[in-house]
N, C-alpha and C positions, 0 to 999 in steps of 0.2 A: 139505853145508850150503847148496848153491845152491838146493835145494828150499825151505829156510827163508827165502830172500831173494826168490824169484821166484814165490811162490805167490799165493794169492787176496788180494784187496784188501779183504776184508770186515773191519769193525771188530771190536774186542774185544766179545764178546757181553755183554749185560747179564745180570742174575740170572735174569730170566724166560726168557732164550734158552739158558741153560746146561742141559745134560742130563747128569748124571753120578750115579754111585752115591754115596751118603752113607757114605763110609768114614771112620770116626772112632772115637774112644774111646766107650765106652758113654755114652749120654745122661745117665745118673744121675751120672757123674763130672763132666761139663761143668756140669750143673745144680747140683752141689755147690759149684762155685766161685762166689765172690761176683760174678764178672763177669756171671753169668746174671741178676742182679737188675737190670742196666742194659741188657743186650743180649739179643736173642732170636736164637740161632744157627739157621741154616737148613740148611746142608749143607757138606760138605768140598769145598774147591776147590784145595788144593795144599799145598806144604811149602816151608820155607826154613830158613836158619841152618846152623850146623855139622852136617854129616852129615844135613841136612834134619830136624833135631830138632823144629823148630817145625811144628805142624800148623795149617793155615789154614782158617778157617770163615767162610763168608759170614754176616753178621749185620745186624740192624737195631736201632736204638736204640728202647727202649720209651717214651721220653719224646717224641721228635719224628719217629720212623720214619726217621731218617737212616741211610743205608747205611754199613756199616763192615765191618771184618774182624777176627776174633778170632785172635790168636796163642796157641795152647794147647799146653802140654807136660804129658804124663802121666808122673808120676814112676815109676809102676809099670812103664812100658815100659823104663826104665833098669835096673830090678831084674832083668828077665829076661835082660839081656845082660851087665850089669856087677855087680860086688860092691857091697854097700851103701855102703861108703866112697866108692867111685868114683861112685855115684849122687849123693851129696852134692856131689861135685866137679863133675859135669855141671850140676846145678841152680845151683851158684854161678856157673859160667861164663855160663849163660844169663841169670841175674839181672844179672850185671855188664854183659852186652851191652845189656840194656834200660836200665840206668842211664846208660850212655854215649850210647845213642841219645836218651834223654830230655834229655841235657845239651846236645846239638847240634841242637836242634830249630829254631833260627832260620833255617836255610837251606832253600830250597825243594827242593834235590836230596837232602835227607835224608828218609827215611820219617817221615811225620807220625803222632804218637800222639794217639788220641782219649780213651783211658782208661788210667790208670796200672796198674801190675802188681798183680794180685790173686793171693795165694798161700794154698793150703790144704795139708793134710798129703799130699794125693794129687796136686796139680797146681799149676801157675802159669799165668797168662793175662793178656794185656792186649789192648786194642783199638786199631786203627790206621785210617788212611784206607782206603777200598775198594781192594782189591788183586785183580788178575787172576791173579797167580802169580809165581813166581820164574823167573829166566832158566834155572835148572837144570831146572825142570819142563818148560819149552818145549823144551829140548835133550835131555830125558830123561837128564840127567846123573845118574850113580850109580843109574840105574834097574836095572841088572843086579846091583848089590850091595844096594840098598835097595828091595825090592819094594814098590811103592805103586800104588794104583788111581788114577792121575792122570786127571782128567777129559779127555774127548776134545777139548774145546775148547782145552785146553793142548797136548795131544799134536799136534794138527793145525794149530796156529797157525803162521803164516808171517810173516816180516818183509819189508817193502818196503825198498829201499835207502835211501829217505828216512828211514824209521824207525830204521835202524841208524845213519845219520849223526847224527840228532837224539839218539838214545840215548847214543851215545859222547860227544857233546858234553856231555850232562847229567852223565855220570859224570866227565868231565874237570873240569867246573865244580864238582862235589861234592868231588873230590880237591883242587882248588885252594883251596876253602874250608877243608878240613881242614888242609891243609899251611900255608897262609899266614895264615889267620884264626884257626883253632883250635889250630894248632901241635901237631898229633898225626899219628901214622902209623896208617893203618887196619890194616895188617898182615894182611889176609885178603880181598884183592880176588879174587873168584871168582864163578862163576854163582850159588852159593847166597846170596851177599851182595847181589845185584842184584835188586831187586823192581820189577815192572812193575805200576803201578796201573791203575785202570779207564780212565783217560784215555790210557793208552799211554806215560806218562812213566816213565823209568827212575830209580829211587831207590836210594840207598845204604842198606844196613842191615848187620847182622852186625858190630856193634862189640864183640864179645866179646874181641878180642885187640889193641885199640888200645894204642899206646905214645906217650908224651909225647916231643916233640922236644927237642933241646938248646936251652937258653935262649940267645938271642943269635944262634945260628947254627943254623937249622932243618935245614940240609943236613948237619950233622955227624952221623956215625953214632952210634947208641945200641945198647947190648947187647940181645939178645933170645934166646929159647930156640929151638933148632932142633927140627925134628920128630924124634920118637922113638917107637919101638914099645912103650916101657915103660908108657906111660900111654894112656888111651883116645884114639882119634883124634878124638872129638867135642870134646875139650877142647884141640885143637891146630889151627893154621891148616892149610888144605888144601895138602898137599905138592906136588900137581900144578901149583899156581899160586904157589909160593914163589920168591922171588928167590934167586940163587946165594949172595949174601953172607949171607943169613939162614940158609941151611942149612949152608953151608961155613965161614962165619966167625963165625956167631952175632952178627952186627950187622945193623942195619937203619937206614934213613933214608927220607925221603919218596920218594927215587928207587927204593926197593924196591917201593913201591906202583906206580910207573910200569912196572917190569918185569912185575909181576903183571897190570897193565892191558894191556900188550902181548900177553901170553899169552891174555887174555880176548878181545882183538880177533881174534886168530888162530883161537880156538875158534868164533867166529861163522861163519867160512868153512871150518871143519873138522868140521862136523856136531856141534858142541858138545864136541869133544874137545881137550884141551890138547896143546901140542907136547911137554910133559914128562909124558906119561902113564906114570908109574912104578909104579902099582898099590901105593901106600903103601910102597914099598921105597926106602930112602935110597941103596943102591948102584945101583939102576936109575936113580934120579934123576941121579946123577953121570954115568952113561953117556949119558943123554938130553941132558944139558946140553952135552956135547961136540959133539953134532950139531944144536944149536939153530939155527945159521946156515943149515945145509943145509935144515933143515925150514922155515925162514922163506922160503927161495927157492921151495920147492915150494908153499907156501901162496900167495905172491904170484902165482905162475903161475896158480893156480886162481882168484884174485880178478880177473884180467884187467888189461890195461894201462890201461884207462880209470879204474880206481879210484885216486884221488889219494892215498889213505892208504898206498899201497904204499911210497912213498918214505920214509915216516916210521916204518915198522915196524922196520927194522934199528936205528935209533937208540934205540927203546924197549927192544929186546931185546939191547942190548949188555951183555956180561959186566961191563964196567967201569962202576960207577954214575956216575962222573964224566962219562962221555961220553953218558949218557942225557939225553933231553929231559925237562925238568920239566913239571909240570902247567900252569904259566903259559904256557910257550912252545908246548906242544902244543895248547892251546886256541885259539891264534891261527894255526894252519896253514890253508892255502888250502882244504883239504878241508872245513872248516866254514864257509867264506865263501858261505853260501847264504841268500838273502833269506828264504825260507820257514823255514829252521832258526832264523835270527836272530829272526824274528817270533814263533815259538813260544817261544823262550827268553825274550823280553821279556814274553810273555803269562804265563809262569810267575811273573814278578816283578811283575805289574801291580798286585797288592794293596798293594805298597809305594810306589806312585807317587801323585802328587797329581792333581787333576781335570784340569788343563791338559795334563799329560803323557798322561793316559789318553785325552783327547779327540784329541790329535794322533796317538796310536798307532792308535786305532780307525779314524781316517780313512785312515791309510796301510795298515792291515791289509786293508781291502776290496780294495786294488789288489794285495796280495800273495797273497791267498787263491787266485786262479787257478793259481798256481805250486805249490800244496800239494796232494798227493793227496787224493782224496775220503775215503779211509779216515781221514786225520788230521782232516778236517773234522768227521766224525761222532763220533769218539771223544775228541778233544782240544779243538778250538776251540769247538764248540757247548756242551759242559758248562762250560768255563771262562767263557764269556761269560754263560751263564745265571746262574751264581753271582754274577757282577758286577752283574747287574740287581737284586739284593736290596738294594743300597745306596740311600740316599735322594739322594745327590749324584752319582749316575751320569749322565754325559752321554748324550744321545740317540744319539750316534755309536756307542755300543756295539752298537746294533741293526743298524747298516749291514752288518757282516760276516754276521750271522745271516740277514738278509733276502736277501743275495746267495747264501748257501749254499742256502737254501730254494728260491729261484727257480731255481737251476741244478740242483737235484736232481730225480730222477724221483718221481712220486707214490708208487711203492712204497718208495723209499728214505725219503721223508718220513714215510710212515705207519709203517714198521717200525723206523726208526733214529732219525730226528730227533724225531718227535712225543713219544716218552717223555721226552725231555729238555726240550722247550720247552712241554709242556702246562702247566707251572706259570708260564710267562712272563707270562700275562695276570693272574695273581694276585699275583706278586711285584714287578711293575713299579710303583714308587712315585713316582718323580720325574715332574714335569709333562712335561718334554721326552721322557722315555721313553714315557709313555702316548700323547702326541700322535703320536710317530713310529710307534708300533704301530697306532694308529687310521688314520693316513694310508696305511699299507701293509697294511691288514687283508685286502685282496683276495688277497694272496699266500698267506695262511694258508687262506682259503676255497677258493682254486683247487686247492691241493695236497691239502688234507685231505678226508676223507669227509664226507658230508652230516650225519651225526650229530655230528661234531666241530664243524661250523658251529653246530649248534643248542646243543650243550652247552658250548662254550668261547668261540667267536667272538662270537655274539650276546649272551651275558651280559656280556662285556667291553664291547661297544658300548653296552649299556644303562647300564652304570656311567658311561660318558661322558655320556649324556643327563642323568643325575642329578647330575653334578658341578656344583659351584658356580663352577668356573673357566671363564670364557667360552671360553678357548682349547681346553680339553678338550671342552667342549660342541660347539663348531663342528667340531672334528675328528671327534667321534662322529657328528654329523649328516651330514657330508660322506662318511663311510665307507659309509653305507647304499647309495647308488647303485652303489658298487663291488662289493658282495656280493649285491645283490638277485637277480642271475641264478643264484646258487648256492643260493638258498632254495627248496626244493621244496614245503614244507608251507605251505599258504595261511594256516593259523592263525598262523604266525610273522609273516606279512605284516600280519595284523590287529593283532597285538601291537605291531608297530613303529609302525603308524599311531596306535594309542591312546597310545603313549608320546610320540610326536611331538606329539600333541594336548595332552598334559599340559605339555610344554615350552612350547608356544605360549600356553598359558593363563596363564603367568607374567607379571604386569603389569610387572615390572621387567626384562624380558628385553632383552639387548643387541641392537641393530639387526642386527649381523652374524650373531648366532646365530639371530635370527628369519628373516633372509633364507636362511640355510643350511637351516633347518627347512622353509621353503616350497619351496626347490629339491629337498629330499628328497621331499616329498609329490608334487611334479611328476614325479619319476622313478618313483614307485610307482603313479602313476595308472593305467597300463595293466594293472597286476596286480590292481586292485581291482574288485569287482563293484558293481552299481548301488546295493545297500543300503548298503555301506560309504561310497560317495561321498555319498549323501544324508544319512546319519546322522553321519558323522565329518568328511568333507572340507568339504562346503559350509558347515556351521555355522562351521568354523574360518576359512574364507575370508571369510565375511560379517563376522566379528568383527575381522578384521585391519585395523589402521589403515594405510591406504595413503598415508601422508604422505611416503613416501620412494620414489624410483624403484627402489631395490634390493628393496623389498617389493612394489611395484606390478607390476613386470614378470613375476615368477614367477606371481603370481595371474592376470595377463592371459593368460599363455601357457596356464595350466590351463583358463581359461574358453574360450580358443580351441580347445583340444583337446576339451573336453567339448561344444562347440558343433558340432563336425564329426561327432560320432557320437551317435546317439540312445540307445545303450546306457548312457551315463553318466547319463541321467535329468534333463538340464538342460531343463526345460519353459519355455514362454513365460511362464508365471506367475512362475516364479523369476527369469527374465530381467527382467521388468518391475518386480517388487516388491523383489528383493534385489540382483541383479547390477548392473544399469545404474545404480540410485541410488548404489551404492558406487563405481562406476567413473567416472562422469561428472566428479566433482571432480578426478580424477587428471589429466585432459586439460589442465587449466590450471595444473598444477604447474610452477613455473619451473625445476625441476631436470631436466626431461626434455630429452633431445637430440632431433634431428630424426627419427632412426630410431624412437625410442621413441614419439614423438608420432604419427608416421604409423601405427605398429602399433596404438596404442590407438584412434585415430580410425577406422581401418578395422574394427577389432573391434566398436566400438560401432555403426557403420553396419550391419555384418552382423547384429548382435543386433536392431537396429531393423527391418531388412528381414524377418527371420524372424518377429518379433512382428506386423508389418503383414500379411504373407502369411497367417499363421495366423488372425489375427482376421478378415480379410476373408473367408476361406473359411468361417469359423465363422458369421459373420453371414449370408452367403448361404444356407448350409445351414439355418439356423434359420428364415429367411424362407420358404424353400421348404416346410418342414415345417408352419409355422403357417398359410400361405395358399396351398394348392395351386391351380394354374391349370389349367383344361381347355384342350385343344387348340383353337385358333381358326384359322379360315381367313382369311387376309389378303385384303383387297379391293384390287385394283389399279385406279386411276383414271387414265385417259389424259388428262392435262391438256394434252398437246401437240397434240390434235386441233384443227384450225382452227375458229374460231368464225364462225358465219354473221353477217355484219354486219347482216342484216335483223332478227335476233332476238338481240340481245346479252344480253337479260335472261333468256333461257330457261335453266333449270338443266340440268346434265348428266344424261343418261339412262343408267342402269345396264344393262349387258349382260353376261350370264354365259355363259362358254364351258363346254364339256364338260358339258352338262346331261345328267342321267340321265333315263331314261324313268320316268314316274310309276307308282307301285304303289298299288293300291286297298287299302282296309281289309280286304276279304275275303282278298286275297293275303297281307297281313301276318299275318292271324289264323291262317293255316295253319302258320306257323313258330313255334317256341318263342321268345318274346321274351327269355327269360333267357339263351339261348345262341344268338345270331344266327350264321348261317352266314357264312363269309368272303365278302365282296363284296356281301352282301345285308343291307340294313337298318342297317349300321354307319355309313353316310354320309348317312342320311336325317335331315332335321330332324324331331325328335319333337314331336308335337302331342298334348297331353293333352285329353281331353274326357270328360265324364260323361254326355253325352247320347246315347241310343241311336239318334237320327235320323241319325247320321253314318255309318251302316254302308256307304252307297254312296259316300261322299265319298272322293276321292283325296287322298293326302297330297302335300305339296310335294315336288318332285323336285330341289330345290336341293341339290347334292352338297356334302359337306364338303371335297372336293378344292379346292385353291386355284383360284379362278376368275380369269379375265382379264376385266376390266371396261373397256369402251370408253365414251367419252363421245359421245353422239349429239346432234345439233342439236335443240333444242326450238323450238317455235313458239308465238307468242302466241295468245291466244284470239279475236283480232279476226277479223271475218268476211272481211276481204280477204286474209288470209294462211292461210286454212284449207286451201286446196288445196296450198299449199306445205308446210304442216305435215303434211298427210296423205301427201303423196308422200315427204317425207323420213323420216317415221316408219315407214311401211309397208315401205320397202325393206329396212330392217334387221331386220324382224320377220317375215320369211316363215316361219320355222320356229318361231315362238313360239306356244305354246298358252296359253290363258287358264285359270288354275286355278279360276275360278269357274263353269265350265260343263263338262258332260260331253263326251266325244268325239262322241257322236251329235248334240248340239246344235251343235257346232262346224261340222258339215257344212252346216247351213242358214245359216251366217253368212259365206258366201263373199264376199258383196257388202258385208258389214259393214265399215265403216271402223274402224280401230283407235283406241283411246282416245288422245286428246291431252292427257290429264290431266297437269298439271304437278305432278310428285311432289316438292313442296317438303318434305313431311314426311320424305322419305328423304334429304334433304341432310345431315341430322345423322348419318347412318350411312355417308356416302360414304367414310369412312376406317376403318370398323369391320369386323371380321370377322363373318361370319354367326353363328358359334357364340356370339358375345358378346351377341346380341339375346335378351333374356329374354321370358318369356310376357307380361309386363305391356306391354312395348313393342309386341308383335304385336297385342294386343287394342286398344291405343290407336289404332294405325294402322287396324285393321279397323273400328273405330267411325267414324272419319273417312271412310273410303271407303264405308261403308254409307250415311252421310248423303249423300255425293256420288251414290250410286246412286239414292237417293230423289229427289234433284233431277232426275236424268236421267229418272226414271220420270214425273215431273210434266210434263216437256217432251214426253215421248212421248205422254202422255194428251192434251195440247193438240193435238198433231199428229193423233191419231186422231179427236178431236172435229171438227176441221176437215175431215178426209177424209170422215167420216160425213155431215156436213152437205152436202158437195158431191155425194155419192152419194144424198142424200135417204134416209139410213138412220137409224132411231132409235138413238141411242147414249146410254146412261146411265153416266157414269164413276164414280158413287158406289159401286157394288159392288166396284170395283177397289180402293177404299181399304180396306185391312185394317190392324188395329192391330198386326200382327206382320209381320216381314220374310217369313216363310215364306208367310203368307197372300197378301201382295202378289205374291210370285214365282209362286204358284199361279195367281193371276188373270192375270198376264202370260202365263204358259205356256198358259192356256186360250185366250187371244187368238190364239196362234200354232199352236194345234192340239195341244198337249201337255197331258197330264193329270198327269203326275208332276213334282213339283218337282225342281229341280236343286240338288244339295248345294252349299253355300257354302264358299268357302275360309276364311272368317273365323268359322266356327261358327254356332251358332243362338242368338245373344244375344237375350233377350226385351226388345227395345227398342221403345218406342212410336213411332207414326207421327210423322214430322217435322212441325214446326209449319207448314212451307211447304205441305205437301199439304193439311193441314186447312184452312189459310187459303184456299187456292185453291178448294176445294169448299165454302167457306162454313161449315166446321166450327169455325173458330177465327179470332179477329180477327188480321188480319195485323200483323206487326211490321216495324219499319224494318230492311231487310236490312243485315247486317254485310258487311265486306270479304270474308270467306270465303264468305258466301252469294252475294255478287255473282259471285265466281269460279265457284261451282257453277252459278249461272244461266247463265253462259257455256257451261259444259259441257253443261247441259241443252239449250241452243239447238243445240249441235253434234249432240246425240242426235236432236233434232227434225228437223234437216236430213237426217240419215241415214235416219230412218224415212220422211220424206217422199220421198226419192229411191227 
């Protein structure tokens, strides 16, 4: 029997876990019984009763699918063994047993009946609570005499020591109830009469031979029939477990049941065999009885010295009934003083207690559960507590032991053993406290269960919390989402959660706490949402939220802070400026904010404003660049630090360009493709457009686009006394300067020519402008002014020539030199110096008439009063005259 006590700790298998052959009476016989109208039988699971006459079938109610067990007896089976008259005797005994069982249903240690006895001509049957089997099935008792195909789950089942202790206490409690409350003697305590239900609880049945106790003194003996071979053994108590006084003296008392109970205890440690194994022989029974004490000593040796029940077995198996321990005394022995056993015993009676007692018990049960084997957790505690949850007045403390068991169980144990029992917890929990407790601890179910269970059971239960009208349940449901979001694999479920939270927030009468919990929930889900969901679902909800409370404002602010730090959330500057900041600014002046909250909000708003400012500034700059593109300009540097000549403080600065490039002629430029200039050639030249073909020999300006360095040179006034100073100061810095108005060949004849001392007042307006910014109009305007200055100088030169001709007595007529065009005048001048080809002009060939001064001088036009500019040009002409005269 040690194997039965030290084997596996697996719980009693459920119906789906059992695998056995369906050995039963023909299906037509069972279906012919009225019990089949109420229950649907599934398979054969065991046997019980006198000589195992009752056949047990697993069944389910057709009305509510509640599991049950059908006790079925086929009358035809008795005809095969016994005579017809004896068959009626057997049926009567079994029917009596049911009636007695039905009579004492008020105690929890008695097998509970679900459906009354149904009888037909061929069978009798009734339905009871779900049964695992009888103790005789587990011990294979009578298997050698009554061949039955017992399921493997029964044959291989083993007991833990804790189970045996708890089972014996249950039988003791059942006997105590029969003896002292019901005043009857069971008269057939044996393995066939002990039923083990699906929770692992040991129940008393087999009431076929009960005897009423003496009125007034229940311990007084009453007459009874001894075992005899003259009648069928099925209608007699089991001789192997009968008390000596019943067999030898034909009397019995409650103490007779205690003797039978002692034999039952010994059979647990003796491979299911009684110490009085007499093989239905009364003579052998008497011989075995003489050796009872010796056999007890042998059994106690097998049980071990640590088993505390050893000391009480001799008192139970005493031959004298007066010296035996009664059921009341035996129930109080130290062997049963186990907190776990006592907790299970109280749990069996919990349905008879009020709410206060239940609450206190469930609080203490959580502390006792660690001392109870896991096998008892799964097969007894969990099913009992789940049944308790169906009540409306159940305290939330009933869930505390369940949650502890789930938390301490492995995922495999939860999925295979616990889940079938608690799958209905979410649908049967009715009280507010129970639902809130489940929601607050929902993460335990999500962590242990598979992903499909989260989708099919956990999330629907959470959604019912969202839809509840009770604010406490709503808050618990919303607070549960962050706890299980990591266990949600399907993104579609996340979208459904957000949509349901949105519906909750749209309720105008929503409690502040519920609203705050909803916003906290959205905040926890933010990382799992994509940009579309945030823009379509989250931001509209946040925009509509009235932030008149700090508990609502801070979750919203934290979400904006998170979205601001990552562009994938889609929080644009337009949304910040038009939606977010207008709603957040009033929150800053909320008097309910503490210092930390105020600092957080102010920093957040400043960060939003900085982002808007940065974005808009960059946007405006980029738009301005696109709308008005600027060409590259060469900056002009003016040296204002150059010392000023005190003699000529009024002279403007003279521009000097460094890094001058060598000039290229038009012919050289025409050799290259203007559409694709070579690197380093033509790219940095100032482009001059002209439609006149007379400029073919004219050189373009060689002013490079490269940034020039401009120095300020001293200027001299045009007075005669300072001409030498001006000439000296101006020519020293212009040794390498070439005049763009003459060709290189003409420049060779001008070695003695003094450089122009023209005061370039017209260039002062460009002293800070880059060369590339001078447009064609500016160039033409300056060219016209300088052309007029050249005419004035030419007039001075003619005067000088006329004086020279008079001195040499040469006829000189200046009129032919006066030409209506500039090119004509230059040709005339060139003829005087021995040249026939005109020199290209820097300023183009503008068809300008001869200046008024020339015409007046030669009598072609009436002279006008000279202007200030003409006076200046006259001075320049005098300088030219002096140069020619030299």
